[in-house]
C-alpha atoms as a printed R data frame, in Angstrom:
    type eleno elety resid chain resno       x      y       z
1   ATOM     1    CA   MET     A     1  86.247 20.344 181.948
2   ATOM     2    CA   ARG     A     2  86.423 18.435 185.279
3   ATOM     3    CA   LYS     A     3  84.896 15.332 183.690
4   ATOM     4    CA   PHE     A     4  87.364 15.547 180.848
5   ATOM     5    CA   VAL     A     5  90.326 15.816 183.264
6   ATOM     6    CA   ASN     A     6  89.139 12.855 185.374
7   ATOM     7    CA   ARG     A     7  88.587 10.695 182.309
8   ATOM     8    CA   THR     A     8  91.983 11.641 180.887
9   ATOM     9    CA   TRP     A     9  93.757 10.992 184.179
10  ATOM    10    CA   THR     A    10  92.181  7.509 184.364
11  ATOM    11    CA   LEU     A    11  93.638  6.720 180.949
12  ATOM    12    CA   VAL     A    12  97.021  8.188 181.851
13  ATOM    13    CA   ARG     A    13  97.617  6.083 184.967
14  ATOM    14    CA   GLY     A    14  98.008  2.903 182.939
15  ATOM    15    CA   ARG     A    15 100.470  4.392 180.375
16  ATOM    16    CA   SER     A    16 104.269  4.470 180.285
17  ATOM    17    CA   ARG     A    17 106.141  7.319 182.000
18  ATOM    18    CA   PRO     A    18 106.944  9.396 178.828
19  ATOM    19    CA   LEU     A    19 103.394  9.128 177.587
20  ATOM    20    CA   ARG     A    20 102.096  9.921 181.060
21  ATOM    21    CA   PHE     A    21 104.261 13.060 181.198
22  ATOM    22    CA   LEU     A    22 102.982 14.183 177.781
23  ATOM    23    CA   SER     A    23  99.385 13.608 178.790
24  ATOM    24    CA   VAL     A    24  99.819 15.539 182.029
25  ATOM    25    CA   PHE     A    25 101.384 18.411 180.088
26  ATOM    26    CA   ILE     A    26  98.441 18.519 177.676
27  ATOM    27    CA   MET     A    27  95.984 18.455 180.568
28  ATOM    28    CA   THR     A    28  97.820 21.331 182.243
29  ATOM    29    CA   VAL     A    29  97.677 23.434 179.090
30  ATOM    30    CA   LEU     A    30  93.962 22.764 178.688
31  ATOM    31    CA   VAL     A    31  93.235 23.694 182.300
32  ATOM    32    CA   LEU     A    32  95.237 26.943 181.990
33  ATOM    33    CA   CYS     A    33  93.487 27.840 178.749
34  ATOM    34    CA   SER     A    34  90.131 27.237 180.375
35  ATOM    35    CA   PHE     A    35  91.113 29.279 183.441
36  ATOM    36    CA   TYR     A    36  92.303 32.309 181.446
37  ATOM    37    CA   GLY     A    37  89.455 32.169 178.959
38  ATOM    38    CA   LEU     A    38  91.638 31.327 175.972
39  ATOM    39    CA   PRO     A    39  90.191 29.351 173.036
40  ATOM    40    CA   THR     A    40  90.626 25.592 173.643
41  ATOM    41    CA   ASN     A    41  89.517 24.235 170.281
42  ATOM    42    CA   GLN     A    42  90.188 24.945 166.653
43  ATOM    43    CA   SER     A    43  86.694 26.169 165.872
44  ATOM    44    CA   SER     A    44  86.777 28.914 168.502
45  ATOM    45    CA   TRP     A    45  90.300 29.938 167.447
46  ATOM    46    CA   THR     A    46  89.199 30.035 163.813
47  ATOM    47    CA   ALA     A    47  86.174 32.120 164.768
48  ATOM    48    CA   GLU     A    48  88.426 34.586 166.592
49  ATOM    49    CA   GLN     A    49  90.767 34.817 163.601
50  ATOM    50    CA   SER     A    50  87.797 35.320 161.306
51  ATOM    51    CA   ALA     A    51  86.481 38.113 163.525
52  ATOM    52    CA   ASN     A    52  89.872 39.839 163.482
53  ATOM    53    CA   GLN     A    53  90.114 39.439 159.717
54  ATOM    54    CA   THR     A    54  86.600 40.802 159.254
55  ATOM    55    CA   SER     A    55  87.506 43.801 161.398
56  ATOM    56    CA   SER     A    56  90.604 44.463 159.268
57  ATOM    57    CA   GLU     A    57  88.642 44.130 156.047
58  ATOM    58    CA   GLN     A    58  86.029 46.558 157.358
59  ATOM    59    CA   SER     A    59  88.783 49.055 158.213
60  ATOM    60    CA   ILE     A    60  90.222 48.772 154.703
61  ATOM    61    CA   PHE     A    61  86.725 49.105 153.224
62  ATOM    62    CA   LEU     A    62  86.163 52.231 155.331
63  ATOM    63    CA   LEU     A    63  89.456 53.674 154.116
64  ATOM    64    CA   VAL     A    64  88.619 53.072 150.467
65  ATOM    65    CA   GLN     A    65  85.050 54.286 150.736
66  ATOM    66    CA   THR     A    66  85.703 57.371 152.848
67  ATOM    67    CA   GLN     A    67  88.252 58.953 150.531
68  ATOM    68    CA   PRO     A    68  85.919 59.308 147.531
69  ATOM    69    CA   ALA     A    69  83.211 60.452 149.976
70  ATOM    70    CA   ALA     A    70  85.208 63.554 150.786
71  ATOM    71    CA   ALA     A    71  85.625 64.228 147.091
72  ATOM    72    CA   GLN     A    72  81.885 63.875 146.493
73  ATOM    73    CA   ARG     A    73  80.769 66.300 149.218
74  ATOM    74    CA   LEU     A    74  81.490 69.069 146.716
75  ATOM    75    CA   ARG     A    75  80.734 68.756 143.031
76  ATOM    76    CA   ALA     A    76  83.623 68.984 140.606
77  ATOM    77    CA   SER     A    77  82.162 72.234 139.281
78  ATOM    78    CA   ASP     A    78  82.097 73.677 142.824
79  ATOM    79    CA   ILE     A    79  85.735 72.767 143.380
80  ATOM    80    CA   ALA     A    80  86.642 74.141 139.971
81  ATOM    81    CA   GLU     A    81  84.976 77.434 140.906
82  ATOM    82    CA   ILE     A    82  87.254 77.710 143.948
83  ATOM    83    CA   VAL     A    83  90.293 76.947 141.789
84  ATOM    84    CA   TYR     A    84  89.289 79.605 139.246
85  ATOM    85    CA   ALA     A    85  88.778 82.124 142.029
86  ATOM    86    CA   GLN     A    86  92.383 81.644 143.101
87  ATOM    87    CA   HIS     A    87  93.739 81.332 139.555
88  ATOM    88    CA   PRO     A    88  91.605 83.585 137.327
89  ATOM    89    CA   ASP     A    89  94.097 83.304 134.476
90  ATOM    90    CA   LEU     A    90  93.252 79.644 133.897
91  ATOM    91    CA   PRO     A    91  91.331 78.957 130.659
92  ATOM    92    CA   LEU     A    92  87.633 78.185 131.169
93  ATOM    93    CA   GLU     A    93  86.942 76.127 128.033
94  ATOM    94    CA   ASN     A    94  83.242 76.161 128.931
95  ATOM    95    CA   SER     A    95  81.563 76.835 125.600
96  ATOM    96    CA   TYR     A    96  80.514 73.237 124.938
97  ATOM    97    CA   VAL     A    97  76.893 72.431 124.134
98  ATOM    98    CA   GLU     A    98  74.906 69.789 125.991
99  ATOM    99    CA   GLY     A    99  73.638 66.997 123.811
100 ATOM   100    CA   ASP     A   100  70.111 66.856 125.242
101 ATOM   101    CA   SER     A   101  69.165 70.466 125.924
102 ATOM   102    CA   GLY     A   102  71.238 72.157 123.245
103 ATOM   103    CA   ASP     A   103  72.315 74.784 125.785
104 ATOM   104    CA   VAL     A   104  75.870 75.827 126.533
105 ATOM   105    CA   ASP     A   105  76.973 74.217 129.811
106 ATOM   106    CA   ILE     A   106  78.986 77.035 131.362
107 ATOM   107    CA   ASP     A   107  79.702 74.974 134.500
108 ATOM   108    CA   ASN     A   108  81.412 72.296 132.430
109 ATOM   109    CA   THR     A   109  84.857 73.873 132.578
110 ATOM   110    CA   LEU     A   110  88.376 72.699 131.857
111 ATOM   111    CA   ILE     A   111  89.210 72.337 135.562
112 ATOM   112    CA   SER     A   112  85.937 70.577 136.405
113 ATOM   113    CA   ARG     A   113  86.650 67.998 133.696
114 ATOM   114    CA   PHE     A   114  90.250 67.748 134.879
115 ATOM   115    CA   ILE     A   115  88.998 66.971 138.407
116 ATOM   116    CA   ARG     A   116  86.427 64.431 137.200
117 ATOM   117    CA   TYR     A   117  89.051 62.721 135.069
118 ATOM   118    CA   HIS     A   118  91.377 62.506 138.085
119 ATOM   119    CA   LEU     A   119  88.729 61.191 140.495
120 ATOM   120    CA   TYR     A   120  86.441 59.030 138.405
121 ATOM   121    CA   VAL     A   121  88.317 57.950 135.273
122 ATOM   122    CA   VAL     A   122  91.803 57.156 136.550
123 ATOM   123    CA   ARG     A   123  90.576 57.020 140.190
124 ATOM   124    CA   ARG     A   124  93.498 58.741 141.872
125 ATOM   125    CA   LEU     A   125  93.484 60.201 145.365
126 ATOM   126    CA   PRO     A   126  92.567 63.886 145.626
127 ATOM   127    CA   ASN     A   127  94.831 64.764 148.556
128 ATOM   128    CA   LEU     A   128  98.187 63.588 147.155
129 ATOM   129    CA   ARG     A   129 100.371 65.928 145.137
130 ATOM   130    CA   LEU     A   130 102.006 63.044 143.300
131 ATOM   131    CA   ASP     A   131  98.642 61.777 142.041
132 ATOM   132    CA   TRP     A   132  97.782 65.202 140.622
133 ATOM   133    CA   LYS     A   133 101.217 65.356 139.000
134 ATOM   134    CA   LEU     A   134 100.488 62.015 137.349
135 ATOM   135    CA   THR     A   135  97.189 63.379 136.039
136 ATOM   136    CA   PHE     A   136  98.937 66.412 134.587
137 ATOM   137    CA   ALA     A   137 101.436 64.000 133.036
138 ATOM   138    CA   ASP     A   138  98.531 62.211 131.333
139 ATOM   139    CA   TYR     A   139  97.513 65.478 129.646
140 ATOM   140    CA   LEU     A   140 101.119 66.154 128.660
141 ATOM   141    CA   GLY     A   141 101.412 62.731 127.043
142 ATOM   142    CA   ALA     A   142 104.055 61.560 129.502
143 ATOM   143    CA   ASN     A   143 102.047 58.985 131.450
144 ATOM   144    CA   GLU     A   144  98.751 57.200 130.709
145 ATOM   145    CA   TRP     A   145  96.867 57.634 127.462
146 ATOM   146    CA   ILE     A   146  93.606 59.551 127.913
147 ATOM   147    CA   VAL     A   147  90.905 57.406 126.330
148 ATOM   148    CA   GLU     A   148  88.575 59.580 124.288
149 ATOM   149    CA   GLU     A   149  85.422 57.562 125.004
150 ATOM   150    CA   GLU     A   150  86.003 57.689 128.775
151 ATOM   151    CA   TYR     A   151  86.818 61.369 129.006
152 ATOM   152    CA   PRO     A   152  84.408 63.601 131.000
153 ATOM   153    CA   GLY     A   153  81.902 65.157 128.622
154 ATOM   154    CA   ALA     A   154  82.268 62.442 125.995
155 ATOM   155    CA   THR     A   155  78.699 61.215 126.515
156 ATOM   156    CA   ASN     A   156  76.794 64.379 127.429
157 ATOM   157    CA   LEU     A   157  78.397 67.045 125.224
158 ATOM   158    CA   ARG     A   158  77.954 67.290 121.483
159 ATOM   159    CA   GLN     A   159  81.708 67.659 121.020
160 ATOM   160    CA   ASN     A   160  84.230 65.668 123.007
161 ATOM   161    CA   PRO     A   161  86.435 68.215 124.811
162 ATOM   162    CA   ARG     A   162  89.402 65.875 125.282
163 ATOM   163    CA   ASP     A   163  91.688 67.186 122.523
164 ATOM   164    CA   GLN     A   164  91.079 70.839 123.325
165 ATOM   165    CA   ASP     A   165  91.598 70.169 127.039
166 ATOM   166    CA   ILE     A   166  94.908 68.455 126.316
167 ATOM   167    CA   THR     A   167  95.974 71.501 124.298
168 ATOM   168    CA   ALA     A   168  94.870 73.911 127.045
169 ATOM   169    CA   ILE     A   169  96.645 71.987 129.807
170 ATOM   170    CA   GLY     A   170  99.744 71.746 127.647
171 ATOM   171    CA   GLN     A   171  99.943 75.535 127.520
172 ATOM   172    CA   LEU     A   172 100.237 75.844 131.311
173 ATOM   173    CA   ASN     A   173 103.777 76.248 132.547
174 ATOM   174    CA   ARG     A   174 105.198 74.195 135.391
175 ATOM   175    CA   ALA     A   175 104.756 76.916 137.985
176 ATOM   176    CA   LYS     A   176 101.060 77.246 137.170
177 ATOM   177    CA   ARG     A   177 100.546 73.477 137.258
178 ATOM   178    CA   ASP     A   178 102.210 73.299 140.676
179 ATOM   179    CA   ALA     A   179 100.054 76.169 141.932
180 ATOM   180    CA   VAL     A   180  96.876 74.412 140.767
181 ATOM   181    CA   ILE     A   181  97.995 71.196 142.465
182 ATOM   182    CA   ALA     A   182  98.636 73.058 145.721
183 ATOM   183    CA   THR     A   183  95.154 74.559 145.591
184 ATOM   184    CA   LEU     A   184  93.467 71.229 144.866
185 ATOM   185    CA   VAL     A   185  95.321 69.419 147.638
186 ATOM   186    CA   GLU     A   186  94.405 72.177 150.073
187 ATOM   187    CA   ILE     A   187  90.725 72.007 149.104
188 ATOM   188    CA   PHE     A   188  90.424 68.244 149.388
189 ATOM   189    CA   SER     A   189  92.516 67.993 152.551
190 ATOM   190    CA   SER     A   190  90.359 70.647 154.192
191 ATOM   191    CA   GLU     A   191  87.191 68.893 153.074
192 ATOM   192    CA   SER     A   192  88.346 65.493 154.346
193 ATOM   193    CA   SER     A   193  89.122 66.933 157.791
194 ATOM   194    CA   ARG     A   194  85.401 67.570 158.264
195 ATOM   195    CA   LEU     A   195  84.647 63.833 158.094
196 ATOM   196    CA   PRO     A   196  83.954 62.568 161.657
197 ATOM   197    CA   GLY     A   197  86.756 60.408 163.026
198 ATOM   198    CA   PHE     A   198  88.708 60.157 159.818
199 ATOM   199    CA   GLY     A   199  90.998 62.143 157.580
200 ATOM   200    CA   PHE     A   200  93.027 61.443 154.490
C-alpha cells in the first residue's frame, strides 16, 4: 500500500489542482479502507457478496428441507393413528388390498392417505391450518383437482381409493374437519419443536 501511495503521489504532483484534489481523495479512501480492513478491490467485494448470498441460500435450503423432515419423523400411518385415537368416529376406509401381497393393508387408512396427499402430492406445510383447509377443499371439489394417478395408493393398491376417499371426506361436517385440522397442526407443531435449533 505504501508503494502504491508514493507512486500515486508522484503522479499527482504534476497534475492540475482539481485533478490533484480528486487523486488525493481517492488515496485517502484507499488508505482508510486498508486501515479498517474493508475490501479495496472489486474481486474481494464480490467474494464477500457471494459469501453472504451463499449463507442466505443455505438458510433458505435449511428452511425448506427441515419442514418435511419433521413430517417424516413419524410415518403417515403413525400420525393417522393419533388422529383416530382422538376422533374415533372418523371412517377408517382401510379394507383395500395390496397389489403385491394380496393382503388387506389395514394401516392404509383414509387419514393416512389424506396426510400423504397433503405432504407429498400437493406438498403443503403440515403446521398451517390454512394449508389443511386447502387440502380439505381439494376433496370437496372447491380447490385443486385430485389427480387419480397421483393419489396415495394408486400404485400399490389393487383399487384406487381416491373416489371413495372423496366421498368419505365429503360426509364430514365443518366442525369435524376443523377438529381434525386442529389435531394435525398440534401433532406436527409438537414434532417440529423437537428439531434442534429450529421450529416451524
